[in-house]
C-alpha positions in Angstrom: -97.4 69.0 11.1 -94.1 68.6 12.9 -92.8 70.0 16.2 -89.4 70.4 17.6 -88.6 71.4 21.2 -85.8 73.8 22.1 -86.1 73.4 26.5 -88.6 72.7 33.4 -86.3 72.1 36.0 -87.4 69.0 37.9 -87.9 69.4 41.7 -85.7 66.9 43.6 -87.2 67.4 47.1 -88.7 63.9 47.0 -85.4 62.2 47.6 -84.7 62.9 51.2 -88.3 62.1 52.2 -88.3 58.9 50.2 -85.1 57.8 51.8 -86.5 58.4 55.3 -89.6 56.4 54.6 -87.6 53.5 53.2 -85.5 53.3 56.3 -88.6 53.1 58.4 -89.9 50.2 56.4 -86.6 48.4 56.8 -86.6 48.8 60.6 -90.1 47.5 60.9 -89.3 44.4 58.8 -86.2 43.8 60.8 -88.2 43.9 64.1 -90.8 41.5 62.9 -88.6 38.8 61.4 -87.9 36.9 64.6 -91.4 36.9 65.8 -92.9 35.4 62.7 -89.9 33.3 61.6 -91.9 30.0 62.1 -94.8 31.0 59.8 -93.9 29.8 56.3 -96.6 30.3 53.6 -97.3 27.3 51.3 -96.7 27.4 47.6 -100.4 27.0 47.0 -101.3 30.0 49.2 -98.9 32.2 47.2 -100.0 31.2 43.8 -102.1 33.8 42.1 -101.5 36.3 44.9 -100.2 38.9 42.4 -102.0 37.8 39.3 -101.8 40.1 36.2 -99.6 43.1 36.2 -96.5 43.0 38.3 -96.5 44.9 41.6 -93.2 46.6 40.9 -93.6 49.3 38.2 -90.0 48.8 37.2 -90.2 45.1 36.6 -91.9 45.4 33.3 -90.5 48.7 32.2 -89.7 48.5 28.5 -88.7 52.0 27.7 -85.2 53.7 27.8 -84.5 55.4 31.1 -81.0 56.7 30.6 -79.3 59.3 28.4 -75.9 58.4 27.0 -73.7 61.2 25.6 -71.5 61.0 22.6 -70.2 62.3 19.3 -71.2 60.9 15.9 -68.5 62.7 14.0 -64.8 62.8 14.9 -61.7 62.7 12.7 -58.2 61.4 13.5 -54.9 61.8 11.6 -56.1 59.1 9.2 -58.2 61.8 7.5 -56.3 63.7 4.8 -57.2 67.2 5.8 -56.8 66.5 9.5 -53.3 65.2 8.9 -52.4 68.1 6.7 -53.4 70.5 9.4 -51.1 68.8 11.8 -53.1 66.0 13.5 -50.8 63.3 14.6 -53.2 61.5 17.0 -54.7 58.3 15.9 -57.5 55.9 16.7 -56.3 54.8 20.1 -55.8 58.3 21.3 -59.2 59.4 20.2 -60.9 56.6 22.1 -58.8 57.0 25.2 -59.6 60.7 25.2 -63.3 60.1 24.8 -63.2 57.6 27.7 -61.9 60.4 29.9 -58.1 59.6 29.8 -55.5 62.3 29.5 -53.6 62.4 26.2 -51.0 64.6 24.7 -52.5 66.8 21.9 -50.7 67.1 18.6 -49.7 70.6 19.6 -47.8 69.2 22.5 -50.1 70.1 25.4 -52.0 67.8 27.7 -55.7 67.4 27.1 -58.6 65.8 29.0 -62.4 65.9 29.0 -64.1 67.3 32.1 -66.5 64.3 31.9 -66.0 61.3 29.7 -68.3 60.4 26.9 -70.4 57.3 26.8 -69.9 56.5 23.2 -68.1 57.7 20.1 -68.1 57.3 16.3 -64.8 57.9 14.6 -65.8 59.0 11.1 -62.6 59.5 9.2 -63.0 60.6 5.5 -63.4 57.5 3.3 -61.6 59.1 0.4 -57.9 58.9 0.7 -58.0 57.4 4.2 -54.4 56.9 5.3 -53.0 58.9 2.3 -51.6 61.7 4.5 -49.5 59.3 6.5 -47.6 58.1 3.5 -47.4 61.6 2.0 -45.8 63.0 5.2 -43.3 60.1 5.2 -42.2 61.0 1.6 -43.3 57.7 0.1 -41.8 57.8 -3.4 -44.9 56.2 -4.9 -46.8 59.3 -3.9 -44.5 62.3 -4.3 -43.7 61.3 -7.8 -47.0 62.8 -8.8 -47.1 66.5 -9.7 -50.0 67.2 -7.3 -48.3 65.5 -4.3 -44.8 67.0 -4.5 -45.7 70.6 -3.5 -47.9 69.3 -0.7 -45.0 67.2 0.7 -42.6 70.2 0.4 -45.1 72.4 2.3 -45.4 69.8 5.0 -41.7 69.7 5.4 -41.4 73.5 5.6 -44.1 73.7 8.3 -45.8 76.8 9.5 -47.8 78.8 6.9 -46.4 76.6 4.1 -48.0 73.6 5.7 -51.3 75.4 6.0 -51.1 76.5 2.4 -50.5 72.9 1.4 -53.5 71.7 3.4 -55.8 74.3 1.8 -54.5 73.4 -1.7 -55.2 69.7 -1.2 -58.7 70.4 0.2 -59.5 72.7 -2.7 -58.2 70.1 -5.2 -60.4 67.5 -3.7 -63.4 69.8 -3.3 -63.4 70.6 -7.0 -63.1 66.9 -8.0 -59.6 67.4 -9.5 -57.5 65.1 -7.4 -55.3 62.6 -9.3 -57.3 59.3 -9.6 -54.2 57.3 -10.3 -52.3 58.7 -7.3 -55.3 57.8 -5.0 -55.8 54.3 -6.3 -54.0 52.6 -3.4 -56.0 54.6 -1.0 -59.4 53.7 -2.5 -61.6 50.6 -2.5 -59.6 47.9 -4.3 -56.3 49.0 -3.0 -54.5 46.7 -0.5 -53.3 49.7 1.6 -56.9 50.9 1.9 -58.1 47.4 3.0 -55.4 47.3 5.7 -56.3 50.8 7.0 -59.9 49.8 7.3 -58.9 46.7 9.2 -57.1 49.0 11.7 -60.2 51.2 12.1 -62.4 48.2 12.8 -59.8 46.6 15.1 -59.5 49.7 17.2 -63.2 50.0 17.6 -63.3 46.3 18.7 -60.6 46.8 21.3 -62.2 49.9 22.9 -65.8 48.8 22.7 -66.8 47.8 26.3 -70.5 47.0 26.5 -72.1 48.6 29.4 -69.3 51.0 29.9 -68.2 52.6 26.6 -69.5 52.0 23.1 -67.3 52.4 20.0 -69.5 52.5 17.0 -67.8 51.7 13.6 -68.3 54.3 10.9 -66.8 56.6 8.3 -67.6 59.9 6.5 -68.6 59.8 2.9 -67.3 63.2 1.8 -69.5 64.2 -1.2 -68.7 67.6 -2.7 -70.1 69.1 -5.9 -67.7 71.9 -6.9 -67.3 72.8 -3.2 -70.9 72.4 -2.3 -71.2 70.2 0.8 -73.2 66.9 0.7 -71.3 65.0 3.4 -72.8 62.0 5.2 -71.5 60.0 8.2 -72.2 56.3 8.0 -72.7 54.3 11.2 -72.8 50.5 11.4 -74.9 48.8 14.1 -72.6 45.8 14.3 -69.0 45.0 15.0 -66.1 43.5 13.1 -67.9 40.3 12.0 -70.1 42.4 9.7 -68.6 45.8 9.3 -65.3 44.1 8.5 -66.8 42.4 5.5 -66.8 45.7 3.5 -64.7 48.7 3.0 -66.1 52.3 3.1 -67.8 53.8 0.1 -66.0 56.8 -1.5 -66.8 59.7 -3.8 -64.0 59.6 -6.3 -64.1 57.8 -9.6 -63.9 55.1 -10.8 -65.3 53.2 -7.8 -67.2 56.0 -5.9 -69.8 58.6 -6.6 -70.9 62.0 -5.2 -74.6 61.1 -5.6 -76.4 60.2 -2.3 -78.5 57.6 -4.3 -75.3 55.6 -4.9 -74.5 55.8 -1.2 -77.9 54.3 -0.4 -77.2 51.5 -2.8 -74.0 50.8 -1.0 -75.9 50.6 2.3 -78.5 48.3 0.7 -75.7 46.0 -0.5 -74.1 46.0 3.0 -77.3 44.9 4.7 -78.0 42.3 2.0 -74.5 40.9 2.2 -73.9 40.9 6.0 -77.4 40.8 7.5 -76.3 43.9 9.4 -77.7 47.4 9.7 -76.4 50.9 8.8 -77.6 54.5 8.6 -76.4 57.8 7.3 -76.4 61.3 8.8 -76.0 64.3 6.6 -74.4 67.5 7.9 -73.5 71.1 7.1 -76.3 71.9 4.7 -75.4 75.5 5.5 -72.3 75.0 3.3 -74.1 73.2 0.5 -75.2 76.3 -1.4 -78.8 75.1 -1.7 -78.4 71.4 -2.6 -78.7 69.6 0.7 -82.5 69.5 0.9 -83.8 69.6 -2.6 -87.5 69.9 -3.4 -87.6 69.9 -7.2 -84.3 68.4 -8.5 -81.1 66.9 -7.2 -77.8 68.7 -7.9 -77.4 66.1 -10.7 -80.5 67.4 -12.4 -82.5 64.3 -11.6 -86.1 65.1 -10.6 -87.1 64.4 -7.0 -89.3 61.3 -7.4 -90.6 58.4 -5.4 -87.3 56.6 -5.5 -85.4 59.5 -4.0 -87.8 60.4 -1.2 -88.3 56.7 -0.2 -84.5 56.0 -0.1 -83.6 59.1 1.8 -86.4 58.5 4.3 -85.1 54.9 4.8 -81.4 55.6 5.1 -81.2 59.0 6.8 -83.3 59.0 10.0 -81.1 61.8 11.5 -79.5 65.1 10.6 -76.5 66.8 12.2 -77.8 70.2 13.0 -75.0 71.6 15.1 -71.2 71.3 14.9 -68.0 73.4 14.7 -68.8 74.8 11.2 -72.0 76.7 12.3 -75.5 76.0 13.4 -77.7 74.2 10.9 -81.2 74.6 12.4 -82.4 78.1 11.4 -81.5 81.3 9.6 -82.8 84.8 10.4 -84.0 85.3 6.8 -86.0 82.1 7.0 -87.3 82.6 10.6 -87.5 86.4 11.0 -89.9 86.0 14.0 -87.4 83.9 15.9 -85.0 85.9 18.1 -82.6 83.0 18.3 -82.4 82.2 14.6 -79.1 84.0 14.1 -77.2 81.7 16.4 -73.6 80.8 15.1 -74.6 81.5 11.5 -72.2 80.6 8.7 -73.6 81.9 5.4 -70.8 83.4 3.4 -70.6 80.6 0.8 -70.0 76.9 0.3 -67.4 74.7 2.0 -64.3 76.0 0.2 -65.8 79.5 -0.5 -65.4 78.8 -4.2 -69.0 80.2 -4.6 -70.7 83.0 -2.6 -74.0 82.4 -0.9 -77.2 83.9 -2.3 -80.5 84.3 -0.4 -82.5 81.9 -2.6 -80.2 79.0 -1.5 -81.0 79.2 2.2 -84.4 77.4 2.2 -82.7 74.2 1.0 -79.9 74.3 3.6 -81.4 74.4 7.1 -83.1 71.6 9.1 -86.1 73.6 10.2 -87.0 74.6 6.7 -86.3 71.0 5.5 -88.8 69.7 8.1 -91.4 72.0 6.6 -90.5 71.2 3.0 -90.7 67.5 3.9 -94.4 68.0 4.5 -94.7 69.5 1.0 -93.0 66.5 -0.5 -95.1 64.0 1.5 -98.2 65.6 0.1 -96.8 65.4 -3.4 -95.2 62.0 -3.4 -96.6 60.2 -0.3 -93.3 60.0 1.6 -91.5 62.6 3.7 -87.7 62.4 3.1 -86.9 65.0 5.8 -88.7 63.5 8.8 -85.5 63.2 10.7 -84.3 63.5 14.3 -81.5 65.9 15.2 -78.0 65.2 16.5 -75.0 67.4 17.4 -71.4 66.5 16.7 -68.0 68.1 16.8 -66.5 67.3 13.4 -63.2 67.9 15.2 -60.1 67.1 13.1 -57.8 66.8 16.1 -58.9 63.3 17.4 -60.2 65.3 20.5 -64.0 65.5 20.9 -64.3 68.8 22.7 -67.4 70.9 22.9 -66.9 73.1 25.9 -65.8 76.7 25.6 -63.2 76.5 28.3 -61.8 73.2 27.0 -62.2 73.7 23.2 -59.3 72.3 21.1 -60.6 73.7 17.9 -61.5 72.4 14.5 -57.9 71.4 13.6 -54.5 71.1 15.2 -53.3 74.4 13.8 -55.9 76.2 15.9 -55.5 74.2 19.1 -55.3 76.4 22.2 -52.7 79.2 21.8 -53.0 83.0 22.2 -53.3 83.8 18.5 -55.4 80.9 17.3 -58.5 83.0 16.5 -56.7 85.5 14.5 -56.3 83.4 11.4 -59.3 82.8 9.1 -60.6 79.3 8.8 -61.2 79.9 5.0 -60.8 83.0 2.9 -61.2 83.7 -0.8 -62.4 86.5 -2.9 -66.0 85.3 -2.3 -65.9 85.7 1.5 -64.3 84.6 4.7 -65.0 82.2 7.6 -63.1 83.8 10.5 -61.3 81.7 13.0 -63.3 83.1 15.9 -66.5 81.8 14.2 -65.5 78.2 14.9 -68.2 76.9 17.3 -67.5 74.9 20.4 -70.2 72.3 19.5 -71.8 69.8 19.7 -72.9 66.5 21.4 -75.8 64.1 21.1 -77.9 62.7 23.9 -79.3 59.3 23.3 -82.2 57.7 25.2 -81.3 54.0 25.4 -81.8 51.1 27.7 -78.1 50.3 27.9 -74.7 51.4 26.7 -74.2 49.0 23.8 -73.8 49.3 20.1 -77.2 47.8 19.4 -79.1 50.0 22.0 -77.3 53.2 21.0 -77.8 52.6 17.2 -81.5 51.5 17.7 -82.2 54.8 19.5 -80.6 56.7 16.6 -82.8 54.8 14.1 -86.0 55.5 16.0 -84.8 59.1 16.5 -85.1 59.1 20.3 -82.1 61.4 20.4 -81.4 65.2 20.7 -78.7 67.6 19.8 -77.0 70.1 22.1 -74.1 72.5 21.5 -72.2 70.8 24.3 -74.2 71.1 27.6 -75.5 67.8 28.9 -79.1 68.8 29.9 -81.7 66.1 30.3 -84.6 66.5 27.9 -87.8 64.5 27.5 -90.5 65.3 24.9 -93.8 63.4 24.5 -96.8 63.8 22.2 -100.3 62.4 22.9 -103.9 63.2 22.9 -104.8 63.4 26.6 -101.8 64.4 28.7 -102.8 66.5 31.8 -100.7 68.6 34.2 -100.7 65.8 36.8 -98.8 63.6 34.3 -95.9 66.1 34.2 -96.0 66.7 38.0 -96.1 63.0 38.9 -93.1 61.2 40.3 -92.9 59.1 37.2 -93.5 61.3 34.2 -91.8 59.0 31.8 -94.3 56.2 32.6 -97.1 58.6 31.8 -95.3 59.8 28.7 -94.8 56.4 27.1 -98.1 55.0 28.4 -100.2 57.7 26.9 -98.3 58.8 23.8 -95.0 58.6 21.9 -91.5 60.0 22.7 -89.3 62.3 20.6 -88.8 60.8 17.1 -92.1 58.9 17.2 -95.2 59.3 15.0 -98.4 60.4 16.6 -101.4 59.2 14.6 -104.7 61.0 14.5 -107.8 60.1 16.4 -111.4 60.4 15.4 -112.5 62.7 18.3 -112.2 66.5 18.0 -109.3 68.3 19.7 -105.6 68.7 19.0 -102.6 66.8 20.4 -101.1 67.5 23.8 -97.4 67.7 24.6 -95.4 66.9 27.6 -91.8 68.3 27.8 -89.5 68.6 30.7 -85.8 69.4 31.0 -83.1 69.4 33.8 -80.1 71.6 33.5 -76.6 70.2 33.0 -75.5 69.8 36.7 -72.3 71.8 36.0 -73.7 74.0 33.3 -75.8 77.2 33.1 -79.4 77.6 34.3 -82.0 77.0 31.7 -83.7 80.1 30.1 -86.8 78.7 28.5 -88.4 75.8 26.7 -89.7 76.6 23.2 -91.8 74.4 20.9 -91.6 75.3 17.2 -94.6 74.3 15.1 -94.3 73.8 11.4 -97.3 73.1 9.1 -98.5 73.0 5.6 -101.8 74.8 4.8 -104.5 73.8 2.3 -102.9 75.9 -0.4 -99.5 74.1 -0.1 -97.7 76.9 1.7 -95.5 76.2 4.7 -95.6 78.1 8.0 -93.9 78.1 11.4 -94.6 79.6 14.8 -92.4 79.7 17.9 -94.1 79.1 21.3 -92.5 79.9 24.7 -94.0 77.1 26.9 -91.9 77.4 30.1 -89.4 79.9 31.4 -87.3 80.6 34.5 -87.0 83.5 37.0 -90.7 84.4 37.2 -90.6 86.5 34.1 -93.8 87.6 32.4 -94.4 88.0 28.6 -95.2 91.6 27.5 -98.3 92.6 25.6 -96.8 91.1 22.4 -96.1 87.8 24.1 -92.3 88.4 24.2 -90.4 87.3 27.2 -87.8 89.6 28.8 -84.2 88.4 28.2 -82.8 86.3 31.0 -80.1 87.9 33.2 
């Protein structure tokens, strides 16, 4: 069985009372100091006075007590497609913006976050990293190729011609038809490629400020099978000393592959070579046309076996379930009893719309269905490859990590704020269309960590103590155990009860011998500058004795004193 939580507002009346009591204690101590100044206890009289557990409950606290907000998936002008769409901002601007500084967007308008982020992963595409910069400069070694010349001419012409050039390059790459010789210098083994990666690592080192702002080193492995999306973002735990020993893995021949199993081998090699750690995060299964979460066979035709499920479970502890290109959690055809399953749905086709979507593809594309199918694979093979946590990211190609509707700088520079930006389709072919207005202002990841450092943030990701939002920064805790009671939730220290009697989000709750089911403790606090919370839902997924998967949505808390009707349905908020 798995459960996910979707969102009580914590009462804060304690604080003024606590402050008053504290002041009284301080006054009493101050009054007594002079009278008893001459009485000094001996060392012997103090020994053993507080034997055993420390008096202060915070002295031995070993669980994370803060949420740090960030984005696992941001592109700069180093990514081919970002550059072609007009992104001129680089690594430094991306980090400065994430830290809360004002920068000038590529469209020539000032941009700034309402609140800075705590951490960031710049995940530029590994294939052709830096290629655009030399293409735009008219490097003779590039524009001599038949593919590159019209792209260069389109860039020089600007406007619609530039957009057409960008779409042509993306389609060429998506279909695996890009000129290998042309890309050699911008692939592993090329000196230019090594130099660019050194710049990426160096920028992360310069902006990483432990305790204040974390710059995690990473890249996007942009696997596509004839336009079907299998992208993964790779995130390294360490800094330059280890991440600088390698260059990113790519998808293009002869040095790369589109097979995730080959990416896992790269990660294995990295850890063996450097002693470091890395993980991968898949995204946009909704644009994979049924190949993101296979149950029987990979897209390569290889049967799903022990090697596949064990490797995927090891290297992919997280899945990016919300971002600009649609919601990846649920689909109304898969979850017909869930009134919220049709949120920001993108289901026209694959990434480049070279193939239309069909209903039978859907169950292998969405995270909720994958969580259920993972139970099926675990029963069959002994390992659940889809027991992942969930993150939200922007996948912005502007170097600006924005996820608020009133401060949304779009997917790419050509749709940065302007009166007509939503009028042009994001992608359109004879198979369908993704309209410009369908681009989603989403998302961010909340990470429960002890401190704002690379190690602490990455470790939280690996243990899945993270959660996805579409941008709002609400505080969410979710615990599972066997004997939680209402007093645990209503105590002044619910987190102590949560960790002391169970496991947090992302953890495994093991069975007990006694009868009775598990208990859950969930609480949430609204974003202080966001909307009020509507409800908290828990979605249960399970596998029955016949091998069939099921799900059920439970409303467990809600606002405004509403009451469910005779069918258990809550009135809409507002």
